[in-house]
C-alpha positions in Angstrom: 97.9 188.5 72.1 99.4 185.9 74.5 101.6 183.4 72.8 100.6 179.7 72.7 102.3 177.4 75.0 104.7 175.1 73.0 103.9 171.5 73.5 106.9 169.3 72.8 106.4 166.4 70.5 106.8 163.1 72.3 109.3 160.4 71.3 106.8 157.6 71.5 103.1 157.2 72.3 101.9 153.7 73.4 98.4 152.6 72.7 96.1 149.5 72.3 97.1 146.4 74.2 100.6 147.8 75.0 99.0 150.8 76.8 96.9 148.4 78.9 100.1 146.4 79.8 101.8 149.6 80.9 98.8 150.8 82.9 98.7 147.5 84.7 102.4 147.5 85.5 102.7 151.2 86.5 103.2 152.1 90.1 100.6 154.4 91.8 101.3 158.0 90.7 103.7 157.0 88.0 101.4 158.0 85.1 100.3 161.6 85.2 97.8 163.5 82.9 99.4 165.6 80.1 99.2 169.4 80.6 98.9 172.2 78.1 96.6 170.5 75.6 97.0 167.5 73.4 100.6 167.0 72.2 101.3 166.2 68.5 101.9 162.5 67.9 105.4 161.4 66.7 105.9 161.3 63.0 107.9 158.1 63.1 108.2 154.9 65.1 111.6 154.0 66.7 113.2 151.4 64.4 115.4 148.3 64.8 117.9 148.2 67.6 117.1 151.8 68.6 113.5 150.7 69.4 114.6 147.7 71.4 117.1 149.7 73.4 114.4 152.2 74.2 112.0 149.5 75.3 114.7 147.8 77.5 115.5 151.2 79.1 111.9 151.7 80.0 111.7 148.2 81.4 114.7 148.9 83.6 113.3 152.1 84.9 109.8 150.6 85.6 110.1 147.3 87.5 107.4 144.8 86.6 107.1 146.0 83.0 108.1 143.5 80.3 107.0 144.5 76.8 105.3 142.1 74.5 106.6 142.6 70.9 105.6 144.1 68.7 104.5 147.0 70.9 101.6 149.1 69.7 102.3 152.8 69.2 100.5 155.8 67.8 102.0 157.9 65.0 100.8 161.0 63.2 101.8 160.2 59.6 100.9 157.3 57.3 104.4 157.1 55.8 105.7 155.2 58.8 107.0 151.7 58.2 106.4 149.0 60.7 109.4 147.2 62.2 109.6 144.0 64.1 109.7 145.7 67.5 106.9 148.2 66.8 103.4 148.1 65.3 102.5 151.7 64.4 98.8 152.9 64.2 98.2 156.1 62.3 96.1 158.8 64.0 96.0 161.9 61.9 93.5 163.9 64.0 94.2 165.3 67.4 93.5 163.2 70.5 91.8 164.7 73.5 94.5 165.7 76.0 92.7 163.9 78.8 93.1 160.6 76.9 96.9 160.7 77.2 99.1 160.1 80.2 102.8 160.8 80.6 105.0 158.0 81.8 108.2 160.0 81.6 109.7 162.8 79.4 108.9 162.1 75.8 106.8 158.9 76.6 103.0 159.0 76.5 100.5 156.2 77.2 96.9 156.1 76.2 94.3 156.2 79.0 92.5 152.9 79.8 89.3 154.3 78.2 91.1 155.2 74.9 93.0 151.9 74.9 89.7 150.0 75.2 88.2 152.0 72.4 91.2 151.2 70.3 91.0 147.5 71.1 87.3 147.5 70.2 88.3 148.2 66.6 90.5 145.1 66.5 88.3 142.6 68.4 85.8 140.9 66.2 84.0 139.1 68.9 81.6 141.0 71.2 82.2 138.5 73.9 85.9 139.2 73.8 85.2 143.0 74.0 82.8 142.5 76.9 85.3 140.4 78.8 88.1 142.9 78.3 85.8 145.8 79.4 84.7 143.9 82.5 88.3 143.2 83.4 89.3 146.8 83.1 86.4 147.7 85.5 87.2 144.7 87.8 89.7 143.9 90.5 91.5 141.2 88.6 93.8 141.0 85.6 94.5 138.3 83.0 96.8 137.8 80.0 94.2 139.9 78.0 96.1 143.0 79.2 99.5 141.4 78.6 100.3 140.8 82.3 100.3 137.6 84.5 97.0 136.8 86.2 96.4 138.4 89.5 93.6 139.3 91.9 92.8 142.2 94.3 94.2 144.8 91.9 92.9 148.3 91.4 90.4 148.7 88.5 91.8 150.6 85.6 88.5 152.4 84.9 84.8 152.3 85.6 81.5 152.0 83.7 80.9 155.7 84.4 84.3 156.8 83.1 83.8 154.7 79.9 80.4 156.2 79.3 81.7 159.7 79.8 84.6 159.1 77.4 82.6 157.6 74.5 79.9 160.3 75.0 82.5 163.0 74.6 84.5 161.3 71.8 81.9 159.6 69.6 84.0 160.1 66.4 86.9 157.9 67.7 87.1 154.5 65.9 85.7 151.9 68.3 83.7 154.3 70.4 80.4 153.2 69.0 81.2 149.6 69.7 82.0 150.4 73.3 78.9 152.5 73.6 76.7 149.6 72.5 78.0 147.3 75.3 77.8 149.8 78.2 74.4 148.5 79.3 76.0 145.1 79.8 78.9 146.2 81.9 79.3 146.3 85.7 82.0 147.4 88.1 83.7 145.3 90.6 84.0 141.7 89.2 86.7 139.9 91.2 87.6 137.2 88.7 87.3 136.2 85.0 85.0 133.3 86.0 82.7 135.6 87.9 82.6 137.7 84.7 81.7 134.8 82.6 78.9 133.7 85.0 77.5 137.2 85.1 77.4 137.5 81.3 75.9 134.1 80.8 73.1 134.9 83.3 72.6 138.6 82.6 72.9 139.1 78.9 69.6 139.2 77.0 68.2 136.1 75.2 69.1 137.7 71.8 72.7 137.6 72.8 72.7 134.1 74.1 72.2 134.9 77.8 69.4 133.9 80.1 68.0 137.4 80.1 68.1 137.8 83.9 69.7 141.3 83.9 73.3 142.2 84.6 73.8 141.8 88.4 75.6 144.0 90.8 79.1 142.6 91.4 80.6 142.1 94.9 77.7 144.2 96.3 78.0 144.9 100.1 75.1 144.0 102.3 75.0 145.3 105.8 74.3 142.6 108.4 71.5 142.8 111.0 72.2 142.1 114.6 70.8 138.5 114.3 73.0 137.9 111.2 76.1 139.3 113.0 75.4 136.9 115.9 75.5 134.0 113.5 78.4 134.9 111.2 80.3 137.3 113.4 80.5 139.9 110.5 79.1 143.4 110.1 78.5 143.0 106.3 78.5 140.5 103.5 79.9 140.8 100.0 77.8 139.1 97.4 79.6 137.9 94.2 76.6 138.4 91.8 73.8 140.3 93.5 70.2 141.2 92.6 69.5 143.4 95.6 65.9 144.1 94.8 65.2 140.3 95.0 67.6 139.7 97.9 69.4 137.2 95.8 73.1 136.4 96.2 74.8 134.1 93.6 78.2 132.9 94.9 80.8 131.7 92.5 82.6 129.0 94.4 86.1 128.6 93.0 88.1 125.6 94.1 90.9 127.6 95.8 88.5 129.7 98.0 85.9 127.1 98.9 87.9 124.0 100.0 88.4 122.6 103.5 86.3 122.3 106.6 86.8 125.8 107.8 85.7 127.2 104.5 82.5 125.1 104.5 81.7 126.2 108.1 82.2 129.9 107.1 80.0 129.5 104.0 77.3 127.8 106.0 77.3 130.5 108.7 77.2 133.2 106.0 74.3 131.5 104.1 72.3 131.1 107.4 73.0 134.7 108.4 71.7 136.0 105.1 68.7 133.7 105.3 67.7 135.4 108.6 67.6 138.6 106.6 65.3 137.1 103.9 68.1 136.5 101.4 68.5 133.5 99.1 72.1 132.3 98.4 72.8 130.2 95.3 76.2 128.6 94.9 77.7 127.9 91.5 80.8 125.7 91.2 83.4 125.5 88.5 81.9 122.2 87.3 78.4 123.6 87.2 79.4 126.7 85.1 81.2 124.3 82.7 78.0 122.2 82.4 75.3 123.5 80.1 72.6 121.4 81.8 73.6 122.6 85.3 73.8 126.2 84.1 70.3 125.8 82.6 68.9 124.5 85.9 70.6 127.2 88.0 69.4 130.0 85.6 65.8 128.6 86.0 66.1 128.8 89.8 67.3 132.4 89.6 64.6 133.3 87.2 61.9 132.0 89.6 63.5 133.9 92.5 63.6 137.1 90.4 59.9 136.6 89.4 60.7 136.8 85.7 58.5 135.1 83.2 60.0 132.5 80.9 60.2 134.0 77.5 60.6 132.1 74.2 60.7 135.1 71.9 64.0 134.0 70.4 63.4 130.8 68.5 67.1 130.0 68.0 68.1 130.8 71.6 69.8 127.5 72.0 72.2 128.2 69.1 72.8 131.7 70.4 73.5 130.3 73.9 76.1 127.9 72.5 77.7 130.7 70.5 78.0 132.9 73.6 79.5 130.0 75.6 82.1 129.4 72.9 82.9 133.1 72.8 83.5 133.1 76.5 85.6 129.9 76.4 83.0 127.8 78.2 82.3 124.2 77.3 79.0 123.5 75.4 78.4 119.9 76.5 75.8 118.7 79.0 78.2 116.7 81.1 
């Protein structure tokens, strides 16, 4: 009988928010899948100065990484005391090998899918969980993952990968919560504000949204010859897109839509899409922050989509305010 391959026990296994922080800071190819099956989790967490020295050593070896303390780690026994530097989470059962990545010898990091499932157990607000999941599937990052804000970054995961992970690991704590929000996720959001706008417009009435359906994010539309002649572009990227209705909703952030050149570019783009039968609706920061303006824009989108106005949720206004608060949006009519 062939002998089993011995899998060395790691020194530390990072999870939860700390795993997301490492995943965002890691260089391409720096994290590699574990081989030979799932390793046994450490019995104890590093303590005191030993833990801090280990964290500083990792920071020195991986530029861009600055740990927020206490760091979240996984341990295999419940008799592990928490220290100031580390917050241990007990995991007695085996984890799937595919859910763990190796940073260096003896140092493991939970995959983005597992880290999201772990965070789902801790987040009480569904809005907060939705925003985190959208960010992991998007091309931006915020302080939610323990790193400075940035744009044009690689997504950590995708809706498809999350669905596959929770389907294969339904018994993990938090997997059911993630499974319940999958229908409200989309890949490719380019900013936190785009995410908020998509959720406000797309979530069903029962969850405080306008029930317009989750849009495609940064969807690419190929230009016709007439559209290319107007805009000088072969394709257009639509922030929030309902392709079947040829509707493009553009989130107009201040930094990307100021100045005469920007206005000319936006006008040519809208005219080019109009020749293709598309409707372009612009939403500014101020409009998203105004409940009255958001109501009016949602009604215009609803008419374009051909959706009937539904009043099956009698307390929809209260739910709408609750969602906006959960997303950090103002609830006034100004």
